[in-house]
N, C-alpha and C positions, 0 to 999 in steps of 0.2 A: 345213786352208787358212786363211789369214788373212781377217777380217774385212778391213782396208786396206791394199792396199801403194799408196805414194804415194813417186812420184819428183817434185821440184819443183825444177828449175834455174833463178837469178836469170838468166840469159843466155838467153834463148828459144831461140836459133842454135844453142844447144850440143848435142852428140848424145851422147846418155843412156850409151853407150857407155863416153865416156871419164871416167865417175863410179867408183865401188865395184863390184868384181867383182858379180855377183848371187850368184853362191856364198858371197860373204864376207855379204850381208847375210843368205839362206839359213843359215848357220851364226850368225849374231847370232842370229837370229830363233830356231833351234833352244835356245840356251842362256836362254831368257826363258820355258823349258817350253811351248817352240813356241805359245808366242799364248797358252796355255789361262793368262789371268790375268796375263798377259804381252807384252809389244812392245818394239816401240825409237824413238826419232825422232834420230836422225842429222844435223848440221850439218857443215858443212867444207866449207874451199877446195882447190878443186882446182890441180896446178902451171900453170895458167893462169890463176889468179885468180878462176873462176867459182864463187860460191856455190852449193854442191846442199844441200839437205835431202830425207831418202829415211824414211819414216814405216811401219812393218811393224808392225800390233798384231792382237787375237785377237779383238776386242771393243769395241763403244760405250766403254761401262766404263773400258778398260784407256785408251783414247787420250784420254778427259777427264779422268782421272786424270794419264797424262802432259803433256795442255795445261797441267795447273791447277799442275803444280810445274815445267813451262819456267817459265810465266809468273813465279811466285812468284824463282825464281833470277834472270830477268833483271831484276824489280825489285830484290832486293839487291846484285845486280851494278850495276844504275842507283843507289843509294843508297852505296853504297862509293865507285861513281866520283865522285858528288856531294861526297863525305865529306874525299875525298883533294883533289878541286880548294878546298872552302875550307879548309881547312891549306895547300894551297899560297899562298893568296891571303893568309890570315893571317901566312904568312910575311915576304911579299912589306911588307906593309905596317908 
């Protein structure tokens, strides 16, 4: 059984039944060794434009590792965007 299974929707009125079916989330969890030293965090936008984040992990250690990896990913993404914006600005001058 999962240490933690969380579904978060930016639109609090959004019905969770409109998101990714639980059977697919369970299958994804199985692919991560049933959460034993594995798990996932999935962020997506549905066809209504609502952002949802699903998290299912086997332990607190896995959750912390995923969160740290996401932080690094988002930091790098932001750095790349800043770099591209700076290049665009330099080209305009």
